[in-house]
Structures are given as structure tokens and as C-alpha cells.
C-alpha positions as CSV (number, residue, x, y, z in Angstrom):
1,M,17.5,9.6,-54.6
2,I,15.4,10.7,-51.6
3,V,15.9,14.8,-51.2
4,E,16.5,15.2,-47.5
5,S,13.9,17.7,-46.3
6,S,16.0,20.2,-44.0
7,D,16.1,23.5,-43.5
8,K,19.5,23.8,-45.1
9,N,18.2,22.3,-48.4
10,S,14.9,24.8,-48.5
11,S,17.3,27.4,-48.2
12,R,18.8,26.9,-51.1
13,C,15.8,25.6,-53.1
14,R,14.9,27.5,-56.0
15,C,11.0,26.5,-56.2
16,P,10.1,30.4,-55.5
17,G,11.9,31.9,-58.3
18,C,10.4,29.3,-61.2
19,P,8.1,30.5,-63.5
20,T,5.4,27.8,-62.1
21,H,5.5,28.8,-58.7
22,D,2.4,31.1,-58.7
23,D,0.4,33.4,-55.9
24,C,-0.9,30.3,-54.2
25,M,2.0,28.4,-53.6
26,K,3.6,31.8,-52.0
27,K,1.2,32.3,-49.6
28,D,2.4,29.7,-47.7
29,D,5.7,29.6,-48.7
30,E,5.4,26.5,-50.6
31,R,9.2,24.7,-51.8
32,L,11.3,22.1,-51.9
33,Y,8.7,20.1,-53.9
34,C,11.6,17.4,-54.4
35,S,11.4,16.4,-51.0
36,R,8.3,17.4,-49.4
37,G,5.6,16.3,-52.4
38,Q,3.5,17.9,-54.6
39,T,1.3,21.0,-54.2
40,D,-2.3,21.7,-53.8
41,C,-2.8,24.5,-55.4
42,D,-3.0,25.0,-59.5
43,P,0.2,26.0,-60.9
44,S,-0.7,28.1,-64.0
45,G,3.4,29.4,-64.9
46,H,4.8,27.2,-67.5
47,G,8.8,26.7,-66.7
48,C,11.6,24.8,-64.3
49,L,14.0,26.3,-62.9
50,C,15.3,22.5,-61.8
51,S,18.3,22.2,-63.7
52,D,19.6,25.8,-62.0
53,C,18.9,24.1,-58.4
54,P,21.5,23.5,-55.9
55,V,19.6,20.9,-54.6
56,W,18.6,19.2,-58.0
57,A,22.3,19.0,-58.9
58,E,23.7,17.7,-55.6
59,N,21.1,15.0,-55.3
60,R,21.8,14.0,-59.1
61,L,17.7,14.2,-59.5
62,G,16.5,13.5,-63.5
63,G,13.3,14.7,-63.0
64,R,11.5,18.1,-62.8
65,Y,8.0,19.8,-61.9
66,F,8.0,17.9,-58.9
67,C,5.3,20.9,-57.1
68,I,3.2,18.9,-59.9
69,E,4.3,15.3,-60.5
70,G,5.7,15.1,-56.7
71,V,8.9,13.9,-54.7
72,A,12.0,12.8,-56.7
73,R,12.0,9.0,-56.9
């Protein structure tokens, strides 16, 4: 499913709290990777909070690590 890149989804996105979300991503307030695609940063953290994210659940997404792997398909 394609996730809408909207202010509503962005505000509910859990990416900023994810252990994979590094300082480079925080600098530009990157988030909503399931809709907007992967980062150009080099994530150094480990772990994923996708299954706790309301955007992930409402869109019935099955993947994770969108910041590395790209937009949900």
C-alpha cells in the first residue's frame, strides 16, 4: 500500500524515536520513510519501531527499515 505523505501522517510517525534514526536524520527532521523513501544518511543505530507506529498499522504495512530500504510497496 502507498502511504500518503501528509502532515497528519508525519505528525504521527514514530521514525524520530526509532533507534535507527541518527543525528544526520534528526538534523533535517527526516521522517515518514514508508512514504517518502530512504535517507541519504548512514544510519548507525539498530532496531525498528514500525510495528508500534499508527501509520504502519493503519496502512497495513508489512515491511520495516524504510529509512534503509525505501518506500513501502
